[in-house]
C-alpha positions in Angstrom: -5.0 -2.8 -0.5 -6.7 -3.9 -3.6 -9.8 -2.2 -4.1 -11.4 1.6 -3.1 -13.7 -0.2 -0.5 -10.9 -1.8 1.7 -8.8 1.1 1.4 -11.9 3.2 2.6 -12.9 0.8 4.8 -9.3 0.4 6.6 -9.4 4.4 7.5 -12.2 2.9 10.3 -12.2 -0.3 11.0 -9.7 0.3 13.8 -10.8 -0.7 17.4 -8.5 2.7 18.4 -10.0 4.9 15.8 -13.4 3.7 17.2 -12.6 4.7 20.5 -11.6 8.4 19.6 -14.2 8.7 17.1 -17.0 7.8 19.5 -18.4 5.3 17.7 -21.8 4.4 18.7 -24.4 1.8 17.5 -28.2 3.3 17.1 -31.2 0.9 15.9 -28.3 -1.1 14.2 -26.8 2.5 12.4 -23.0 3.2 13.4 -22.4 7.1 14.1 -19.6 8.7 14.9 -18.7 12.0 16.6 -18.3 14.9 14.9 -16.2 17.0 16.6 -13.8 14.0 17.0 -14.1 13.2 12.9 -12.9 16.8 12.3 -9.6 16.0 14.6 -8.9 12.4 13.3 -9.1 14.0 9.5 -6.7 16.8 10.8 -3.9 14.4 11.9 -4.1 12.1 9.0 -4.0 15.0 6.8 -0.9 15.8 8.7 0.7 13.2 8.5 -0.2 12.7 4.6 1.5 16.6 4.6 4.6 15.5 6.3 5.2 12.3 3.9 4.4 14.5 0.8 6.5 17.8 2.1 9.7 15.0 2.5 9.0 13.8 -1.3 7.9 17.2 -3.1 9.2 20.5 -2.8 6.2 22.5 -4.0 4.6 23.3 -0.5 1.8 25.5 -1.8 0.2 22.7 -4.1 0.5 20.5 -1.0 -1.5 22.7 1.2 -4.0 23.5 -1.3 -4.4 19.5 -1.9 -4.3 19.2 1.9 -7.0 22.1 2.4 -9.3 20.5 -0.6 -9.4 17.0 0.9 -9.9 18.1 4.4 -13.2 20.0 3.0 -14.4 16.7 1.1 -14.4 14.4 4.4 -15.5 16.9 6.2 -18.6 18.0 3.8 -18.9 13.9 3.2 -19.0 13.5 6.6 -21.9 15.9 6.9 -23.6 14.7 4.1 -23.4 11.2 6.1 -25.1 12.4 8.2 -22.3 11.0 10.9 -23.3 7.8 9.8 -20.0 5.5 9.8 -21.0 3.1 7.1 -22.8 5.8 4.8 -19.6 7.9 4.8 -17.7 4.8 3.8 -20.2 4.5 1.1 -20.1 8.0 -0.1 -16.2 7.8 -0.3 -16.1 5.2 -2.2 -19.0 6.4 -4.6 -17.4 9.8 -5.1 -14.3 8.4 -6.0 -12.4 10.1 -3.2 -10.2 6.9 -3.1 -8.3 6.2 -6.8 
């Protein structure tokens, strides 16, 4: 992936992800379901943790990072008003993606 925008877009572009997040359009704005998003983030971060732990043995560091990323994503979703395009912009603007 060549850019923060491309990476962030990839997190949410899949039709299965849209269905899971119950993405809907109201007045040309794409909204997603808060509870489904929280579960989606947990699954993504669980995969991240497994991959990190297979490389790094410091479980405490990995767990702290997991918690920080989870909190950041949930707060960003809330800040976006659960609007998908706004969430993507927030994640890019705040540099969650390097």
